[in-house]
NUMAR-408907 format. One record per residue (C-alpha): residue in one letter; x negated, y negated, z. Coordinates in steps of 0.1 Angstrom, whole numbers, plus 5000, padded with zeros to 4 digits. Layout:
AXYZ/...
//
This chain:
X706954291180/X708654461209/X710154811204/X712054991232/X712755361234/X716255531235/X718155211243/X721755181231/X723254901210/X725254761240/X722554791268/X721354431270/X723354131282/X723453941250/X724954251233/X727654301259/X725954491288/X726654441325/X722854501330/X721354151336/X718654081310/X718153711314/X714853701295/X716153871264/X719253661266/X717153351266/X715353461235/X718753531218/X720053191229/X717153011213/X716853251183/X718953461160/X720753791168/X721654051141/X725054221142/X724054491118/X720454591122/X719554961118/X716855201129/X716355561117/X718055751146/X714955901162/X711655811177/X708855911153/X710655821121/X711555481134/X707855411144/X706655531110/X709155301091/X708555001114/X704755031110/X704755081072/X707854931055/X708555261039/X711255521046/X709855761072/X709656061048/X707555851024/X705055791052/X705056161061/X707056141093/X710556251083/X710956441115/X708556451145/X704856511148/X704556881137/X703156951102/X705957141084/X703957191052/X705956941031/X704956591021/X707956431039/X707356631070/X703556631075/X703956501111/X701656201107/X701255881088/X699755971054/X697255791032/X699955651009/X701155391034/X699555091051/X700354991087/X701254631097/X697854611113/X696054731081/X697954451062/X697454171088/X693754251097/X692354141063/X694453821066/X692453731097/X694853851124/X693654001157/X695654321158/X696854471191/X698854781200/X700054861235/X702355161244/X703755461227/X702155561194/X703855891184/X703055901147/X700556181146/X697756141172/X697856521177/X696956551140/X694156281141/X696155971132/X695455711159/X695955331164/X692155251163/X691855421129/X694955261114/X694054891118/X694454801154/X691354631169/X692554661205/X694854921220/X696055071252/X698155361240/X699555701246/X699955971220/X703656001229/X705955891257/X707956061284/X706255911314/X706155591335/X703455641362/X700155811369/X700656161383/X702756271353/X700956521331/X701956331300/X700356001313/X697156041292/X696055691280/X693455571256/X691855221258/X690455131224/X690155491216/X688455601248/X690355851270/X690855821307/X690155451310/X689655291344/X693055171354/X694655051387/X695355341410/X699055261409/X700855131378/X704255131360/X703955171323/X706354891314/X704154641333/X700854801322/X701554771285/X702554401290/X699554311311/X697054461286/X698954291258/X698353961274/X694754041281/X694254121244/X696053801233/X693453611254/X690753791234/X692353681202/X692553321214/X688953331225/X688053451190/X690253171176/X692353411156/X696053451151/X697353761167/X699754051161/X700954251191/X702954571187/X704354641221/X705954981222/X707655041255/X708555401266/X711455251286/X714255351289/X713355691276/X713656001298/X712456101323/X714155791338/X711955651365/X711955321382/X710855161415/X713255251443/X714054881449/X715054841413/X717355141414/X718955021447/X719854691429/X722354881407/X723655151431/X727455141433/X727854921402/X728655231380/X731355381401/X733755201379/X732955481354/X732255501317/X735855461306/X736355121323/X732855001316/X733055081279/X736254871277/X734454591296/X731454601272/X733654571242/X735554281258/X732254101264/X731054181228/X734154001216/X733653701239/X730053681227/X731053681190/X729254011184/X732454201178/X735454091157/X738754061175/X740154371158/X737254601167/X738354911186/X736555171206/X735655511191/X737655761212/X736055951241/X734556281230/X736256601243/X733056701260/X732956381281/X735256401311/X737756131320/X736055941349/X739055971372/X738956351368/X735656361387/X735156431423/X733656161446/X730456361448/X730256371410/X730956001407/X728155921432/X725756141412/X726655971379/X726455631395/X722955701407/X721955831372/X723155521354/X721755291381/X718355441374/X718755381337/X719855021343/X716754971365/X714555081336/X716254831313/X716154551339/X712454611346/X711754611308/X713554271305/X711454141334/X708354241315/X709554061284/X709853751307/X706253801318/X705053811282/X707153501272/X705853311302/X702253391293/X702753281257/X704352951269/X701652891294/X699052931267/X700952701243/X701552991219/X705353051222/X706652801197/X704552941168/X704953301177/X707653511160/X709053761185/X711154051172/X712954281197/X714654611188/X715254981198/X714055291181/X717455471181/X720855481198/X721555601233/X720455951239/X722956241246/X720256501251/X720856711282/X724656721276/X727556541293/X726256611328/X722756461323/X719956571345/X718956461380/X715956661392/X713756511419/X713456151432/X713755911402/X711155681417/X708555961417/X706356061387/X707356431390/X711156371386/X713156461355/X716256251350/X718256211317/X721356001312/X723156261291/X726056231267/X728556071291/X726555761298/X725155751262/X728755711251/X728755381271/X725355271259/X726455291223/X729755091228/X731855071207/X730455331183/X730455711176/X727555951182/X724055911195/X720355941188/X719756201161/X722856111141/X723355861113/X726855741124/X726655391139/X725955501174/X722755671164/X721255401141/X722555061154/X720154851174/X719954491186/X717554271167/X716553941183/X714353711163/X712853411183/X710553161166/X710952791175/X708852651146/X710352891120/X714052911130/X715952581128/X717552461160/X720952471143/X720552851142/X719852891179/X722153151193/X723553231159/X724853581149/X723553711116/X725953941098/X723854061069/X722754421073/X719054471080/X716854781084/X713354861098/X712154881062/X712554501062/X709954431090/X706854481068/X708254251041/X709153991068/X705654001083/X704053971049/X706253671042/X705753481074/X701953551077/X700853501041/X699153841042/X698854051010/X700454391008/X698054640992/X698554790958/X697255110942/X697555430962/X699855270988/X703555300980/X705454970974/X707354821003/X711054931004/X712554641023/X713154271019/X712053971040/X714453881068/X713153521068/X716053381047/X718453531073/X716653341100/X717553021081/X721153131074/X720453211037/X721253531017/X718753821017/X717353930984/X718554290988/X719454470956/X719354840968/X721455030993/X720155141027/X719455511033/X719055751061/X718256121067/X717456291100/X717756661107/X720256691078/X722356401090/X722556151062/X723955821053/X723955541027/X725155181032/X725954961002/X727754641009/X730754711031/X730855081023/X729055351042/X729055721034/X727855941062/X727756311070/X726356551096/X724256841086/X726057081063/X729256871065/X731056681037/X730556311032/X732756071052/X733455721040/X734055401060/X734655041053/X732254911079/X733454551076/X736854661089/X735954981107/X732554951124/X733555221148/X734055471119/X737555581130/X739255591096/X737655831071/X738555711036/X736755981017/X739956151005/X741355820992/X738155700976/X736756010959/X735155820931/X733255590955/X732055880976/X730756050944/X728955740933/X727355680967/X726356050971/X724656030937/X722655730948/X721655910980/X720656220961/X718356010938/X716855840968/X716256170986/X714456310955/X712056010952/X711455950990/X710156301000/X713356391018/X713956710999/X714356991005/X717156931030/X716157121061/X712457051054/X712156941090/X712457311100/X709457391080/X708457511045/X709857851036/X707258111031/X704457901045/X702258031072/X703757901104/X702757871140/X705058051165/X704858061202/X702558311219/X704358271253/X706158581267/X708058401295/X710158081292/X711757901322/X714257651308/X716457381321/X719857241311/X719657031280/X716257161269/X715557211232/X712757411217/X711957381180/X711357701160/X707557691166/X708057651204/X710957901209/X710558261219/X709058471191/X711758751193/X711558891158/X711259271161/X710759251198/X712759341229/X713659051252/X715758961282/X717758661293/X718558571329/X720858271333/X722058121366/X725057891361/X728257751377/X731257721355/X732757441376/X735857371355/X734457491322/X736157771302/X734057731271/X730557631260/X727057771253/X724757851281/X721757931258/X721557991220/X718658051197/X719058061159/X721957971138/X724458091112/X721958341096/X720158491126/X720158451163/X721958501196/X724258301219/X725358351255/X728458151260/X731958111276/X734958161255/X738458121270/X736758181304/X735058501295/X731258541293/X730158661258/X726858751243/X726758751205/X723758881185/X723658801148/X721458991123/X721659011086/X724159301090/X726559091110/X727458991146/X727659221176/X729459101207/X729559211244/X731959031267/X733259051303/X736859191304/X737858921329/X737358551331/X734258421349/X734658141374/X732157981398/X728458051403/X726958361387/X723758511373/X724058681340/X721358911325/X721159021288/X718859291276/X718059341239/X715959641229/X713459641201/X716059841181/X718759581187/X720759761214/X722559521238/X723359521275/X725159251295/X725159241333/X726758991357/X725458951393/X723659281390/X726659481377/X726559621342/X729459481322/X729059621288/X726759741261/X726659791223/X724459971198/X724059661176/X722959621140/X719259651145/X716659391156/X716059041143/X713759101113/X712458741113/X712358451137/X715558241133/X715057911116/X716957711141/X715357651175/X716657711210/X719157511231/X720257531267/X723757411273/X724757381236/X724157511201/X722957201182/X721857341149/X723657591127/X726157781149/X725358141158/X729158201158/X732258001152/X733057881187/X736757831194/X736157511213/X733157281218/X729757441221/X728757201249/X728757361283/X730157121309/X729357341340/X725957341357/X723057551345/X720457611372/X717957801351/X717558021321/X714558261320/X713758441287/X711058711287/X709958891256/X707659191251/X704159121240/X702959191205/X701759541199/
//
């Protein structure tokens, strides 16, 4: 079972990409590809669902790996679920895990205690090479294992997976390998020669390449002839509006991403060749998928800090290229529109999939909840009863054969308040705190025509089913991912924060500014931007935002008594450094390039720490104010430094 990280729906050749992925294409040619397979829109929930066959909230991982004091948001796999390894081990399988774990190691939940006999793992991802502070690996539970001096994680996971398979063969046991790549997750890093292979290929730009990907999807039979592209978001620039310097930077950025994908495919080829050499390929079921859609974090400009072949670099694709990665859909990782939850699924199994099905497209919708039921079906293992919750999914084995699935229930999603339900051809979907939208997915996979106003009865019925599911699956209360109200909660003890464009801090990591004085120093270049948030903390109840509005720099401070604003009288263009000072009593002062611009008495301090976290370059949660235009800042943010007074 191969899981990749932050890869979009259209990023491999057999799903329409220009990135050559011959090894995955070969698996697809000799297996079955799913048109409508779904993940959960985010890293940790996907891993929890994939491993357990439950919806992520039922397994305790409805958000990330922080304990929010609620059953659905405990931040780790709970004791009411069983992992694939815990199910397959008693059936005689040698169980192996290599790669990114990310379901609660920080809270004591580790592969070697959840059924895996052999593992080379990392608590989370976000690295590719030694020399990165996150590159802390565990070999069968032991930290700091003896590894080669130089390694690349994509190859390392694969090499150890093959070594462990050899152990299984020596023990004359069938094997289960969970290979969880951290590619192509940020920070994007690849060997220089791999990046060079793709330099120049992305100067065609996202507008043209997105059209090209859809055309290939139609040629491949993935897309229907009448499929259309979701429109380019306002925050993504038209490619031809960019300067030659900007085009070259974006080309380099996507070339690095492509190199990560290409190298991952190469590693798949290494694994397949090893299985074939050992005579194991024909009777091995290989499943390949991604944990969420392409990632728009870091905003439309992405991030390019350092040399992307070095372990200390920090590169993100950003929204503009994520829009290409999720062709032809809307939205990205985090969201439950199609761009956030759609993934390739390739199933390869020569002895279990008839030759007449080789290269076939399977149109029945599938979901990660179905993997456990499929594994139980093909292995003959027994799923436990008693304290463990029943499986939520159905076996995909009939679909391998071209037969109907035994699904009787809708499919459901919730992540960060974004929610969806899919029943047959109909999908209701909504962003956090927004009304339900309705789409006929069979006719409108790109979710362009919202039918909610015409089909109010259908929306009501689907919403009621979603509400019932949310109540039984530990999803409620909505907003639980932010933490249990009234519970004792960890807050940051740091007094100085140096932040970068695209950075997000959850509430527990954000500056603890309640009843404290603080300053913000932000260096930025507007470029062509006239609107957008430079930094914001909090939301529609409490918080602050430093932003551009119609070209003027504005600082807004929201307390329970209302919003106080200070703004420049003239428009602000080019490179500047802004400084905001907020006193313990809530008085405000805004300066630009060392000159005081304005001040206000304010409505007192923030009595409590805002629920929403902090964002640099946008305001992703509840909005501090109603912005006239997009909250995404399309200029350049060099740095944001926030300092707050110490506790007294």
